[in-house]
N, C-alpha and C positions, 0 to 999 in steps of 0.2 A: 556419216556413219555408215547409211544404207550403201553408198557408192562403193565404201570399203569392202563391205560383206560381198556385193556382187563381184568386184573385183577379184576377191580371194575365192569365190566358188568357180570363177572363169578359169583362173591360174590353175586351180586344183583340177579341174575338168581337162585342162590341155595336158597336164603332167600325166594324168590317166591315161589319156588316149594315147600320148606317146608310148607309154609302158606298154598299153595293150597292142600297140602296133609293132612294137620290137620283138623279133623272133626269139624265142626262148628255145635253146638247145641243149639237151640233157644226155651225157654220156653216162655208162656205168661201168664199174672197175672192180675186180676182185684182186687184191694184193697178194693173198696168199697163192691164188691159181697162177698169177704172173711168176711170183717167185719159184713156184713148183716146176716151172718150164726150164729152168737153168741147168744145162749140164754140170754134173759135178756139184749140184748144191747139196746133194744127199752126204757129201763128205763132212757137212757140218757135224752129223749125229756122231761120226767117228771121232772128230776132233773133241767134242763135248766130252766123250767117254774118256778121252785120254786126259783132259784138262781135270776131269773129277778123280782119275786114279792117280796120276801123276803129279798133280798140282795140289788140289783141296786135300785129297786124302793123306798125302804126305806132309801138309801143312798141319793137319788135324794131330797126326802122330806126333810131329815136332812138339806141338803146343801141350799135348798130354804129357809129353816127357819132360818138358821145360817147367810143366807146372809141379809135377813130382819132384824134380831136382830142387827148385826153390822152395817148395813147401818142407822138405827135408832138411834142408839148410837151415830155414827159418826156425824149424823147431829144434834144432841142435843149437843153433847160435844167437837165438833171440834174447836170451838173458844176458848175454854180453855186449849185446848192439846198444849204440846210443839211442836217444829218443828220436833223432831225426832218421837214422839210418833204418829204425825198427818201422817208422813211419812209412818211408819210402818201400820197403820191403813187403809190408803189409799191402800197400795200395798195388804194386805189382800183381801180386798173388791174387787179390780181389778182381784185379783186371783180367787176368787169366781165367780165373774160374768163372767169371762172367762171360768170357768168349767161349768157354767150353760148353757151359750149359746152354748158351743161345748159337750153338754151332749150325744146327739146322737151318735157323733163320739166315745166319751169315751165308752159309754155303747156298741157299736158294738166291740169295742177293748176288753173289758171286757169278752163279751159273747164268742167271738173267742177263748180268752186264757183259759176259763173256760171249753168250749167244748173240746178243745184240751186236757186239764188235764183230763177230764172223760174219754176219748177215748184212752188216752195213754197206759192204761193196756192192752186193746185189740189189739191196734196196736203193742206193743212190742211182744206180743205173736206170731203175724203174722209175724212180722220182723224175728225174732228167725226162726220160721218153713221155712219161704222162704230161709234163709241163709243155713240151713241144707239141704233143697232138692236140693239147686243149687250145694251143695258140693257133696250129695249122687248121683244125676242124671249126674254131671260133666257137667253142662249147662255152655256154653260160656257166654252167656247172657240172660236175662229175661225181655222181653218188655211188655209195658202195651197193654191190650186186644185190647183197641181202635185204636192202631197203626197197627193192622193186616189188610191186603187187603180184602174187601169186594168181591173180585172177586177170593178167594181161602179159601177152609175149611182147616183150620188148624187140624193137629193130636190131637186127643182127649187127648192123652196120655201126650202131652206137655202143658196141662191146669195146670198150677202150683196153681190155685185157688183150684182146686178139691183137688190136693196133700197136699195142706195145711188144707183143710177139713179133710182129712182122718188122717194126722198127728195128727191134734188137736181133733179128734174125734168130729167133728161139724156136726150135720144133714144136709144131702144133701136132696134136691127133689128126689123122688122115681125115676122119670124117668132120671135124671142126674146119680144118682146112679147105676141104670140098665144098661145105657149106658157105664158105667166107667167099670163096671164088664165085659160087652161084650167085650170091647175094651181090656180087659186085659185077654180074654180067659175065662171069667166065673169065675175068682178068686174073692175072697171077699175084698183081703187087696191089697193096692196099692204096685205093684212091683217095681223092679228096672229097670223100663223102661223109656221111654220120658213120657212128660207131658200132659195136657188137657185144654180145654176150661173153662171159669170160671163159676162159679155156678150162678152168677148173670148175669151180661152184657157179651157180646160176646167178 
């Protein structure tokens, strides 16, 4: 029994030593900062406004008109309807009424879905770039920029947001581009070193 305990302690010690010796490399990333760098991404706001006015608002008007029409017909013809037809008509009216009463919640859900649909092509490019950078730079993990401690200044070269911008040829503000070049020893392209702070938020 003693030998087993000693063996377990030795094995645990070896595992711990291996982990301690393994280099941990952490990058930090700001998704919103990266997305904001895409030229033309602002058009999403215009497309969302059009979606609200041309699609959702028109759908709401149609449902109001449809409810009024069906309600009027029901009041006029309900006495002559069969029990089954009255049940179906009542169910249709209740369903339409429920949709109108809960329209704000429905509209919010539809807007969120539409926004995600419009953002998806940009987000997919960012995701692929982050995956490639993580592999190239051998990052152990990539954390959100907002998780960084305000009491320390992270290495600019571990800013994965800037690396994503470089990989996707997205325009960076001049001061960030200059700081990046300086951190890389004046080189113009992002080298195979650690990463940096986001181009947007910290």
